[in-house]
C-alpha positions in Angstrom: 100.0 -124.5 216.6 98.1 -127.7 215.8 96.9 -127.9 212.3 93.9 -130.2 211.7 92.5 -130.9 208.2 88.8 -131.3 208.8 86.6 -130.5 211.7 85.7 -134.2 212.0 89.3 -134.9 212.9 89.4 -132.5 215.8 89.7 -134.7 218.9 90.9 -132.2 221.5 89.0 -131.9 224.8 89.8 -128.2 225.2 86.9 -125.7 224.9 87.6 -123.2 222.2 87.3 -119.5 221.2 87.1 -119.3 217.5 86.9 -117.1 214.5 85.9 -118.2 211.0 87.0 -117.0 207.5 89.1 -117.5 204.5 91.8 -115.1 205.8 93.4 -114.9 202.3 96.7 -113.1 202.6 96.7 -113.0 206.4 97.3 -109.3 206.2 97.5 -106.6 208.9 93.7 -106.4 209.1 93.5 -110.1 209.7 96.2 -110.1 212.3 94.2 -107.6 214.4 91.3 -110.0 214.5 93.6 -112.9 215.3 95.3 -111.0 218.1 91.9 -110.2 219.6 91.0 -113.9 219.4 94.3 -115.0 221.0 94.1 -112.5 223.8 90.4 -113.3 224.5 91.2 -117.1 224.5 94.1 -116.6 227.0 91.9 -114.6 229.4 89.1 -117.2 229.3 91.6 -120.2 229.3 90.3 -121.4 225.9 92.1 -122.7 222.8 92.5 -119.9 220.2 91.1 -121.5 217.1 90.8 -120.4 213.5 88.4 -122.3 211.2 89.2 -121.7 207.6 88.2 -123.4 204.3 90.0 -124.9 201.3 89.3 -124.8 198.5 87.9 -121.3 198.6 84.1 -121.5 198.7 83.8 -119.5 195.4 85.9 -122.2 193.6 83.3 -124.8 194.6 80.0 -122.9 194.5 80.5 -120.5 191.6 83.0 -122.5 189.5 85.0 -119.3 189.6 88.2 -120.9 188.2 89.6 -117.4 187.6 89.8 -116.5 191.3 93.4 -115.7 192.3 94.4 -116.0 196.0 97.2 -114.3 197.8 98.3 -117.5 199.7 98.5 -121.1 198.9 97.2 -123.2 201.7 100.8 -124.1 202.7 101.8 -120.4 202.8 98.8 -119.6 204.9 99.6 -122.3 207.5 103.2 -121.0 207.7 102.1 -117.4 208.3 99.4 -118.4 210.8 101.9 -120.5 212.8 103.9 -117.4 213.6 101.0 -115.6 215.1 100.4 -117.6 218.2 97.2 -119.5 217.4 96.6 -122.8 219.3 94.6 -124.6 216.6 94.1 -124.1 212.9 91.4 -126.1 211.3 91.4 -126.3 207.5 87.9 -127.6 206.6 87.6 -129.1 203.1 84.9 -127.1 201.4 82.6 -129.3 199.3 79.1 -129.0 198.0 77.9 -131.4 200.7 79.4 -129.2 203.4 77.8 -126.1 201.9 74.4 -127.8 202.2 74.6 -128.0 206.0 71.8 -126.0 207.6 72.8 -123.3 210.0 71.6 -125.5 212.9 73.5 -128.5 211.7 76.7 -126.5 211.3 76.5 -124.8 214.7 75.2 -127.8 216.7 77.1 -130.7 215.1 80.4 -128.9 214.3 80.9 -125.8 216.4 79.3 -127.1 219.6 79.7 -130.8 219.6 83.1 -131.1 217.9 84.8 -127.8 218.7 83.2 -127.2 222.0 83.1 -123.4 221.4 82.5 -121.1 224.3 83.2 -117.9 222.3 83.1 -116.9 218.6 84.6 -113.6 217.3 82.9 -112.8 214.0 82.2 -110.0 211.6 78.9 -108.1 211.6 78.2 -109.3 208.1 79.0 -113.0 208.6 76.6 -115.3 206.9 76.5 -119.1 207.1 74.5 -122.3 206.6 72.8 -123.5 203.5 72.4 -120.7 200.9 74.1 -118.4 203.5 70.7 -117.8 205.0 71.8 -117.3 208.7 73.4 -114.1 210.0 75.0 -112.8 213.2 71.6 -112.4 214.9 70.9 -116.1 214.3 74.4 -116.9 215.7 73.5 -114.9 218.9 70.3 -116.9 219.2 72.3 -120.2 218.8 74.7 -118.9 221.5 71.9 -118.5 223.9 70.7 -122.0 223.2 74.1 -123.7 223.2 75.8 -121.6 225.9 78.5 -119.7 223.9 79.2 -115.9 223.6 79.3 -114.0 220.3 81.7 -111.1 220.0 80.9 -109.0 217.0 83.8 -107.4 215.1 83.0 -103.7 214.4 82.0 -102.5 211.0 85.1 -100.4 210.5 87.4 -103.3 211.3 85.7 -105.7 208.9 85.5 -103.0 206.1 89.3 -102.4 206.6 89.9 -106.1 206.0 87.9 -106.2 202.8 89.5 -103.0 201.5 93.0 -104.2 202.3 92.5 -107.5 200.4 91.2 -105.7 197.4 94.1 -103.1 197.5 96.7 -105.9 197.8 95.4 -107.7 194.8 95.2 -104.5 192.7 98.6 -103.4 193.8 100.3 -106.7 192.9 98.6 -106.8 189.5 99.8 -103.2 188.9 103.3 -104.1 190.0 103.1 -101.9 193.1 104.7 -104.5 195.4 105.7 -102.2 198.2 102.1 -101.0 198.6 101.0 -104.6 198.8 103.7 -105.5 201.3 102.6 -102.6 203.5 99.1 -104.0 203.7 100.3 -107.5 204.1 102.9 -106.7 206.8 105.4 -109.0 205.1 106.9 -109.4 201.6 104.6 -111.0 199.2 105.7 -114.6 198.7 105.9 -117.1 195.9 106.6 -120.8 196.7 107.5 -123.4 194.1 109.8 -126.0 192.8 113.0 -125.1 190.8 112.9 -126.6 187.4 115.4 -126.7 184.5 115.0 -124.0 181.9 116.8 -123.5 178.5 120.0 -122.5 180.2 120.3 -119.2 178.3 121.0 -117.2 181.5 124.3 -119.0 181.9 125.5 -118.0 178.5 125.3 -114.3 179.5 126.7 -114.8 183.0 123.3 -114.5 184.7 122.2 -118.1 185.5 118.6 -118.4 186.6 116.5 -120.7 188.7 113.1 -121.3 187.1 110.4 -121.3 189.7 107.4 -123.6 188.9 104.3 -122.8 191.0 101.8 -125.7 190.9 98.8 -123.9 192.3 97.1 -122.3 189.4 95.0 -120.1 191.8 98.0 -118.3 193.2 98.1 -114.6 192.2 101.3 -113.8 190.2 102.3 -110.1 190.2 102.6 -108.0 187.1 105.3 -109.0 184.6 108.6 -107.3 185.2 111.9 -107.4 187.1 111.8 -107.6 190.9 114.3 -107.6 193.8 113.7 -110.8 195.9 115.0 -112.7 198.9 114.9 -116.3 200.1 116.1 -118.6 202.8 118.2 -121.4 201.3 120.0 -123.9 203.5 119.3 -121.5 206.5 121.1 -118.7 204.7 119.4 -115.4 203.6 120.1 -114.8 200.0 119.0 -112.0 197.6 118.5 -111.9 193.9 116.4 -110.5 191.1 113.5 -112.1 189.4 111.9 -111.8 186.0 108.2 -112.6 185.5 107.3 -112.7 181.9 107.8 -114.2 178.4 111.5 -113.5 177.7 110.7 -111.5 174.5 114.4 -111.0 173.6 114.7 -114.7 172.9 111.2 -115.1 171.5 109.8 -116.8 174.6 106.2 -118.0 174.2 105.5 -119.4 177.7 105.3 -117.2 180.8 108.0 -118.0 183.3 109.4 -116.9 186.7 113.2 -116.8 186.7 115.4 -115.9 189.6 119.1 -114.9 189.5 120.4 -115.3 193.0 123.4 -113.2 194.0 126.5 -114.8 195.5 125.2 -118.4 195.6 126.7 -121.4 193.8 124.6 -124.6 194.5 122.4 -127.0 192.6 118.8 -125.9 193.4 117.0 -128.2 190.9 113.9 -129.9 192.2 114.2 -128.1 195.5 111.1 -126.3 196.9 111.9 -122.7 197.7 110.0 -119.7 198.8 110.9 -116.1 197.8 109.7 -112.8 199.2 109.3 -110.0 196.8 110.8 -106.7 198.0 110.9 -104.2 195.1 109.9 -103.8 191.5 112.6 -102.4 189.2 111.1 -102.2 185.8 108.8 -103.6 183.1 109.9 -106.5 180.9 111.4 -105.3 177.6 112.5 -106.8 174.4 116.2 -106.0 173.7 117.9 -105.9 170.3 120.5 -108.6 171.3 121.6 -110.8 174.1 124.5 -108.4 174.7 122.1 -105.6 175.2 120.1 -107.8 177.6 123.3 -108.6 179.5 124.1 -104.9 179.9 120.6 -104.2 181.2 120.8 -107.1 183.7 124.0 -105.7 185.0 122.3 -102.4 185.6 119.4 -104.2 187.2 121.8 -106.0 189.6 123.4 -102.7 190.6 120.0 -101.2 191.3 119.0 -104.3 193.2 122.1 -104.3 195.4 121.6 -100.6 196.2 118.0 -101.3 197.2 119.0 -104.2 199.4 121.6 -102.1 201.1 119.1 -99.4 202.1 
């Protein structure tokens, strides 16, 4: 898969079949649409192309700084790469870009730059300045500029919308297995390992503090989770705490991972973890010894879940 940051930088001569959208989460509903795109492109000997946007349009147009996304752009690229797309175009979404008329967007970008011959799009898709154009307008543009419009059925689009909403709600409620079922893969967190206070070592549970730079990334409900990660090409498991460490009067929210059976310096490394199960809520314990006892129980539960 070729990743291009900006439609203006697309210089391929291949004609394309495309779909357009934010595709946050790249969940099972999205993959159905992308499979349809890929199969159609192969049959027509076109490049299967996804046009997506970053930042999320709501961040730019609505100043919705509270919006939380299921993927960072890096995570999205990684997931999409595994699906068989030919081209991913990540278009920087700006106010200037949002002011393009529907005609300018279709003629100058889709037709002249991307050379589209087919577009697969939802029945409710709107585009152009003030989102004033709809799928009927797109069909009209197709007649003018010689490309076909393939409408995604109502049910399929509604399923995508419902899935995204359910995934967010499930993660915020700590129901990670429900979220994973809709995603089709374990929900992931990606960040840099930073030094913490070192308290974990004193009770024989050293932790790696995961720092996520992207403030828009959705963090699941506070609590203790079973996780996995690929570190130095080795699959490792562990348990993760999201929260404030109330036993030691923590004031700042942190994400701390205790990896099992691994002894290496992870500081300043970028790692990605997949969340498998949620064990319990975060609690305040009477002493560090009581916390240590609970962590041992958490580890036993984690190992039993990993073994199943």
